[in-house]
C-alpha positions as CSV (number, residue, x, y, z in Angstrom):
1,M,0.0,0.0,0.0
2,L,2.9,2.3,0.8
3,A,4.3,1.9,-2.7
4,L,0.9,2.8,-4.3
5,K,0.7,5.9,-2.2
6,N,4.2,6.8,-3.1
7,R,3.4,6.3,-6.7
8,E,0.4,8.5,-6.5
9,A,2.4,11.2,-4.8
10,L,5.1,11.0,-7.4
11,S,2.5,11.1,-10.2
12,E,1.1,14.2,-8.7
13,I,4.5,15.9,-8.7
14,V,5.0,15.0,-12.4
15,L,1.6,16.1,-13.5
16,E,1.6,19.3,-11.6
17,S,5.1,20.2,-12.9
18,M,4.0,19.5,-16.4
19,T,0.9,21.6,-16.0
20,N,3.1,24.4,-14.9
21,G,5.3,24.2,-18.0
22,V,8.0,21.7,-17.1
23,S,8.8,19.0,-19.6
24,M,7.9,15.5,-18.8
25,R,11.6,14.4,-18.4
26,Q,12.4,17.4,-16.1
27,A,9.2,16.7,-14.1
28,C,10.3,13.1,-13.7
29,I,13.7,14.2,-12.4
30,K,12.0,16.6,-10.0
31,A,9.9,13.7,-8.7
32,G,12.9,11.4,-8.5
33,I,11.8,8.8,-11.0
34,G,13.0,7.8,-14.5
35,A,11.1,8.8,-17.6
36,A,10.9,5.1,-18.5
37,T,9.2,4.4,-15.2
38,W,6.7,7.2,-15.8
39,I,5.9,5.9,-19.3
40,D,5.4,2.4,-17.9
41,W,3.0,3.8,-15.2
42,T,0.9,5.7,-17.8
43,T,0.8,2.7,-20.1
44,K,-0.6,0.4,-17.4
45,D,-3.0,2.9,-15.8
46,P,-5.7,4.4,-18.1
47,V,-6.7,7.0,-15.6
48,L,-3.1,8.2,-15.2
49,S,-2.7,8.1,-19.0
50,E,-5.7,10.4,-19.4
51,R,-4.4,12.8,-16.7
52,Y,-0.9,12.7,-18.5
53,T,-2.6,13.6,-21.8
54,R,-4.3,16.6,-20.1
55,A,-1.0,17.6,-18.5
56,R,0.8,17.5,-21.9
57,E,-1.9,19.8,-23.3
58,A,-1.4,22.2,-20.4
59,L,2.4,22.0,-21.0
60,L,1.9,23.0,-24.6
61,D,-0.3,25.9,-23.5
62,A,2.3,27.0,-21.0
63,M,4.9,26.8,-23.8
64,V,2.7,29.2,-25.8
65,D,2.7,31.6,-22.8
66,Q,6.5,31.3,-22.6
67,T,6.8,32.1,-26.3
68,L,4.6,35.2,-25.9
69,A,6.5,36.3,-22.9
70,L,9.8,35.9,-24.6
71,A,8.6,37.8,-27.7
72,D,7.0,40.6,-25.7
73,E,9.8,41.1,-23.2
74,P,12.2,44.0,-24.1
75,V,15.8,42.9,-24.9
76,P,18.1,44.2,-22.2
77,K,20.3,47.2,-23.2
78,L,24.1,47.2,-23.0
79,D,26.0,49.6,-20.7
80,N,26.2,52.1,-23.7
81,G,22.4,51.9,-24.3
82,A,22.7,49.9,-27.5
83,T,20.8,46.6,-28.0
84,D,23.1,43.6,-28.1
85,P,22.4,41.7,-31.4
86,G,23.5,38.5,-29.7
87,L,20.8,38.9,-27.1
88,V,18.2,39.6,-29.9
89,R,19.4,36.5,-31.7
90,Q,19.2,34.4,-28.6
91,R,15.6,35.6,-27.9
92,Q,14.7,34.8,-31.5
93,L,16.2,31.3,-31.2
94,Q,14.2,30.7,-28.0
95,V,10.9,31.7,-29.6
96,D,11.6,29.8,-32.8
97,T,12.5,26.6,-30.8
98,R,9.3,26.8,-28.9
99,K,7.3,27.4,-32.1
100,W,9.0,24.4,-33.8
101,I,8.3,22.1,-30.8
102,L,4.7,23.2,-30.6
103,S,4.2,22.6,-34.4
104,K,5.6,19.1,-34.1
105,L,3.8,18.0,-30.8
106,A,0.5,19.5,-31.7
107,P,0.4,20.2,-35.5
108,S,-3.4,20.4,-35.7
109,K,-3.4,23.2,-33.1
110,Y,-0.1,25.0,-33.5
111,G,1.2,23.9,-36.9
112,D,1.2,25.8,-40.1
113,R,-2.0,25.4,-42.0
114,L,-1.5,24.6,-45.6
115,D,-4.4,24.3,-48.0
116,V,-3.8,21.1,-49.8
117,S,-7.3,20.6,-51.2
118,V,-7.7,19.8,-54.8
119,S,-10.5,21.2,-56.8
120,D,-11.8,20.2,-60.2
121,N,-11.8,23.7,-61.6
122,R,-8.1,23.7,-62.4
123,I,-6.7,24.0,-65.9
124,S,-6.4,20.8,-67.8
125,I,-2.8,20.6,-69.1
126,S,-3.8,18.3,-72.0
127,G,-6.7,20.6,-72.9
128,A,-4.5,23.7,-72.8
129,L,-2.0,22.0,-75.0
130,L,-4.6,21.1,-77.6
131,A,-6.0,24.6,-77.6
132,A,-2.5,26.0,-78.1
133,Q,-1.8,23.6,-80.9
134,S,-5.0,24.7,-82.6
135,R,-4.1,28.3,-82.3
136,L,-0.7,27.6,-83.8
137,A,-2.2,25.7,-86.7
138,L,-4.6,28.6,-87.4
139,M,-1.7,31.0,-87.3
140,H,0.4,28.8,-89.6
141,D,-2.5,28.6,-92.1
142,A,-3.0,32.3,-92.0
143,S,0.6,33.1,-92.5
144,H,0.8,30.6,-95.4
145,V,-2.2,32.3,-97.1
146,Q,-0.4,35.7,-96.6
147,D,2.8,34.3,-98.1
148,V,1.0,33.0,-101.2
149,Q,-0.8,36.4,-101.7
150,A,2.4,38.3,-101.3
151,K,4.4,36.4,-103.9
152,P,3.6,37.3,-107.5
153,D,1.8,34.7,-109.5
154,Q,4.3,33.1,-111.8
155,G,1.5,32.3,-114.2
156,E,1.7,30.4,-117.4
157,G,5.1,31.3,-118.6
158,G,6.7,30.2,-115.6
159,G,9.6,32.7,-115.6
160,P,10.5,36.3,-115.8
161,S,9.7,38.1,-119.0
162,D,12.5,39.1,-121.5
């Protein structure tokens, strides 16, 4: 019974830490258990698994809050009053890393939305090629008629007159 109560107490530490924005592995370290042990527990206990799923969602929401805080927080100034480009780049890397993680862990919620739908009102390549060939044929025929009209008729004699 003591082991079960200890497991429940450790589970609470992990879940609460995750809900507050700590990664699962860091939460396990804080609780003094291995990540493999935690995964084993959640695999064997459906109630704990559901609570873990909700804690992961809360962790992602906390990461969104961290991203906004990083983006909104002014970059500290150097002693001379200038902004350190290294600090700006570090902040940008922190924001971009969180955005990337969010897009991979919850793509439907935080990923880029690309419209990959296909509609039937697109141009038919074969139809466009046939239409282009028809136009070329008409242009060729028209230019041939103009060439024939532009050349003098060589008539019956067949050659220039003497």
